[in-house]
NUBAMI-261772 format. One line per 3 residues: for each residue x negated, y, z of C-alpha. Coordinates in steps of 0.25 Angstrom, whole numbers, plus 2048, in hexadecimal, padded with zeros to 3 digits. Layout:
N
X Y Z; ...
end
This chain:
63
E07 742 B13; E0E 74A B1D; E12 754 B12
E17 749 B09; E1F 743 B15; E25 751 B17
E29 752 B08; E2F 744 B08; E38 747 B14
E3A 756 B11; E37 758 B20; E2C 75C B2A
E32 755 B35; E28 74B B3B; E32 73F B3B
E35 742 B2C; E26 743 B29; E24 735 B2F
E2F 730 B26; E29 737 B1A; E1B 731 B1D
E21 723 B1D; E26 725 B0F; E19 729 B09
E12 71F B00; E04 71F AFA; E01 72D AFF
DF4 731 AF8; DEB 736 B04; DDD 739 B06
DD9 72A B0A; DE3 724 AFF; DF1 720 AFE
DF9 71F B0B; E07 71A B0D; E0E 71C B1A
E17 710 B1E; E24 710 B26; E1D 70F B33
E15 71C B2F; E08 714 B2E; DFF 717 B22
DFD 70C B18; DF0 70D B10; DE5 704 B0B
DD8 704 B11; DCA 6FF B0C; DC0 6F7 B14
DB2 6F6 B0E; DA9 6EA B11; D9A 6EE B11
D8F 6E5 B0E; D81 6EA B10; D86 6F8 B11
D8E 6F7 B04; D9D 6F5 B01; D9F 6E7 AFD
DAE 6E5 AFE; DBA 6EE B00; DC7 6EA B05
DD4 6F2 B04; DDE 6F0 B0F; DEC 6F5 B0E
end
C-alpha cells in the first residue's frame, strides 16, 4: 500500500504518503480488500463464525 501511495502522490514525503493512502480504495491485500478512509482508518469487512458443537453453524460478515 505504501508503494501505491508513493506512486499516487509521486512523492516519498511522509505527509504525501498519508494523503496517498487515503486515496486508495479496494487494495487487494493478503487478508482481502482494504480501503483507507479520510481519517486514515482501514475499512474492510470481517467474518465472525458461530460454532455449535465445535462446527461452524453460522457466519456473519461485518462491514
